Every structure is written in structure tokens, then in C-alpha cells.
N, C-alpha and C positions, 0 to 999 in steps of 0.2 A: 135339621138331619138329613142327608140325602143316602138313600138306600139304594144300592145297585143290584140289578136283576139282569139274567142274560139266559140265554140257552145254553144247550150243553154242547155245542160244537166247538166252544171258544178253545177247548183244548189247553188249558191253563193247568199248571201243576196244582195238587190237592193243597199243599201247603200255602199257594197264594191265593187260594179261592176262600180258605181258611183266615188267613193275614188278612185280607181285605174284607170278610165276613159277606160274600158275594152268593147270593141265591141263584141256583141253576133250575131253569125248567127244561125237563129232558124231551129230547127226541125220541121217537118210536124206531127202533131198528127191527126190521124183518128180515130172519135167516130162515129159508124154508119156510116150514109151516109155525115158527115161532117168533113171536113178538116180545123185543126186550125193551125197557126204558134205559136209554144210554145212561151209562155212568152210575145207574140206580142198580139194576140187577145184571148189568153186562159191563164189564171192565173193557178196557182198551186192548189189554192182552187177550183176554177170553175172545174179543169180536175178531181179532186178527187170526186167532189161531182156528175159528169157526169159518171165516173167510178164506182160509188159503185151504181148507180142505173140501171147498164145496165147488161145484161145477157151473153154479148158477149165483150171479152178483147179489149181495145184500141191497136191501132197499130202505133208506131212510124216509120218516114222515115227520113234517114240523109237528110242534105241540100244536094242541087245540087251542081256540082262543079261550075257551073255558079255562084250560090250563093256566093261561096267562092271567086271567081275570082273578083265579083263585089267588095266585102268587101275589098280585097287585092288593088285592082286599085285604091281606093279611098284615098291610102297612099303609092301611086307610086311616090315617088321622091327620089333623091339620098340622102338625109340627114334620110330617116327613114327605119330602119331595123324592119320587121315585125315578130312576134313569134306567131304562132298559135298553141295553145294546143288545143287538141280534147280528146274526149271521147275514151276509150279502143277501140283498134281494135278488141278485143276478143270479144266486146258486140255490135259492130255496123261498118257498112260501112263507118261512117263519116271520119276516118282518112284518107280512100283511096280519098275519095271524094274531101278533102282538099289539098290532093299532087296533083290530077289532076286540080284543081282550081289554084294551085301554077303555074302549067305549061301554063294555059292558060291566065296568068297575066305576065306582065313585072315588077312587084314589087319584091323588095329583101323581100323573104319569108323564113323562116324555119317552118318545121311543125314537131309538137313533139307530140308522143304517150303517154299519160298518163298511158296507161294502167291501168285506173281506171274509175270509174263512181261517179256520185253526188259529195260530197263534197272531197272525195277521189282526184277528177279530180280539184275540186275547190281549194284546199289547195295548189296545184302546181302552180295554177295560180298566187294565192297570193304571192308564195315564188317567182316566176319568177318577179313579178312586185315590190316586194321588192327590187330583186337585180338588177332590170334596175333601179329603182331610186337611188340605191347606186353607179351607174356609171359602173356597169358590162358590158361585151360585150355579144354578142348573145352567142358565145362559150363558155364562161364562166358560162353563166346562163344554157346553155343545160348540160355542164359538172356537176353543181350542181344539177339541176333537175333528173338527171339520179340516182345518188347516194339518193336523196329523195326520188323519186318514188321507185326503188326497195327496201327500207329499209321499206316503208309505210304498216301499217297494216290495212286492210279495213275488218270489219264485217257486214253481213247483216242478220239482225234479222226478223225473220218471225212469227207473231204472229197467223196468220191463214194461211192455205194451198189453200184457197178457189181459188186465182188466179191461182197457179199452175195447180189447177185441169182446170179451164176454158182454160188455155192455152194448154192443153193436154200433160202435162208433168207429170202427175199424174192419175189414174184412179179416178173416183167417188168412188169408194168402199174404194179406199186407203183414199182419203181424208175425207169421212165419218168417218172411224176409227180413223185417227188423229184427228178430231175433238171430238169423244167419248171420248179418252184417252187423251184428251186435251195436245196433243203434239206440241211442238214449236221447230223451226228450226233455226240452227245457220250456216249461211253460211260464207265463206272467198274467198277474192280473192287469186287466185293462178298465178302460171307462165303464163305467155301470156295475162293476163288479164281476165281472165275468172272467175266464181265463182262455186265453189263446196262446198257440205255439209261438215260442219265440226263436228256438234253434233246435235243429237235430245234429247229434253229434256221434261219432263213431270210437267207441272204446270208453271205458269207465275212468281211466285216467284223464283222458283228455278233455271227458265230461266234468270231472271235479275241478280241473284246472280252468276250463272255460267258465263256470260258475262264480269263482273267487275273480276273474277278469271281468266279469257283467258288475259284479257288487263292487269293485274299485272305478268302473266307468260310471256308477250311478252317484259317485259322491269322493270328496276329498277329506273332509273330517268327521269322523264315526265316533268321537270321543263324548259325545252327549246322547249317542243313540242306543238302544236296546234291540238286539238281534234276537229273535225267536226262531228257533228250530223245531220241527216236529217230524218224527219217523214212524214208520208200521213195524216197527221190532228191530230194526237195524241200528241197534246203538251204537255199534262200534264206528259206522260211518258218520253219524251225528256229532260223536265225541270228536272226531277227526277234524270234521268241519268246523266246530266249535274252537279248536286250538290254532287252526289255521286262521280264522277270524281274528282271534284274539292277538296273534303274532302279527297279522298284517294291518290289521285296522284298528287296534286298542279300542274297541267300543266300551260303552260306560257298563253294560252286562250282556251275557248271552243266556238264554233261557232254553232247556231242552225239555220235551216232552212228548208224550205218544199223541200220535195224530188219531182223532176220532173218528168215528164210522162215516160221516157226512164226506169229509175228504178223503178218507183211508180206502174208501170204497173204489175211487178212481186212481188214487195214487198206486197202489197195487203193492208188491212184494219189493222191499229195499226202497219205497219211495220216501220223498222228503220235500219239507216246505219251511223255505227261508224268508221269514219277514223282516224288514228293517225299515 
């Protein structure tokens, strides 16, 4: 038997977590003076409500090694292999925490760095679960995941730079100028699982049109691909993009879900992430 464990930043819809019997180890989200366990005592909707009403950005902390060790120990038996997929080591210390947790447990654990966040991470979990259901070994699954991970495209769409300013990565002047000029930003996942600016575009219509052009440039046959779209509460935007993807590219499936705290903190209001 293969048991899949991951951290709460994967942003998979609840029904898929239940369908594949995936165990989540929660990150801690700090808003003001209050700490919450992500998706345990703070839902994504509640998180965004609190974040948008705060002048200070929330903070997220990776699960402790002990939290991972506890999760692994529950499945410590000779008939179970554990595959733990974590958010990118380029974005969080969660991967390292899981590796230490593995050493604290006697369970048979393989820790895999997805080099992705949000549904880029989540899509890899689904792929792993499907392969496990087909009877593949851990070694075979990891080999497949490496290929899938390295081919994956992840686009981060920033409708506003407000949270980037709050986080100190952009000056207030630069943020104000971007707002006046109606500048939108597209970032992409690069080597090492980090994100960098791909393009800056003026105007929302041009912004959304350019996103679809970039997707077209990244491939010709999308029929066997699943797209993942996460959003920060802008459901209508996500649904509109989904319909465009279906009409233009005819993918295998399109999954829409709320973005979690880890990526949502920087994506800000009306942000989206598209993974494929």
C-alpha cells in the first residue's frame, strides 16, 4: 500500500483530498497576534477576509518536523510505503522539515520536492495518487513525477501589487505608480521552484489575453493535460479563464480551487495561479 501525505499548501479541493485519501499536515498562519492551523481552524475564505482587512501581511510557517513525524508514524507498518509531497523548497522550509520528520520516524518514507506551489503542487499529488492506484511502486511514481514536475508550467497572475508593497518587495511609490498605470504582472515558476517576473502589462483585458497567448506558446496539444486554477476569491475571473481554456485548448480537465495562505499572501486581491 502507498499512503500519500502532503502539506496544506497544495490547494486541492476537499473532494479530491477525500477521493484519494490524502493526509494533510497543516502550515501555521499568523494574522496579527493570532495563529491558525491552515485548513484546520482557518478556511481559505476566512483567510482572505482577514487578510484583505489587515494593514499587515499574514505570515506562514512550515509544519514542524515533529508534526510530519507524527503523521508518518501513524502509517508505520511493513505493508505501507509513504510518499510525502511538499511545496517547493524554493518557497518554503516545509520540504526540509519533512525530511527531518522522516528521520524522527521509523516509517518507510520518501519525501518529494514538487518545486511548485498551490495547484502546481496539487496536480502532482493527483498524478501520484493515480499512479499508486494503478499499482506502481514508489520508485516508478517518483520517476514519473520528476518528468511531470520538470515539464510543468506555472503562471502567477497579479491583478494588484498591493501585497508586494506590504511585503516590502516594492516601494509605496512604485506600487502607486503601478496602480495609476493599471499595470498587471505575470510571474512564472523558474528553476529551483522560485518565481520571477515574466511580463508587465497595462489593462485587464490585455492581461488576460496575454495569459492565454503564453499558454498557447507553451504547447500545441493539451488534450492529456489537466489545468489547475487557484484564486483569492475572484471566482468569476477563474471561471472565465476556465471557459477560455476549454474552448481554445480542449484539456483533459480544469480544476478550480481557492488559493491557500502561502501563495495567497503574495498574490493579493484578485490574484490567480494557473498550473499545467
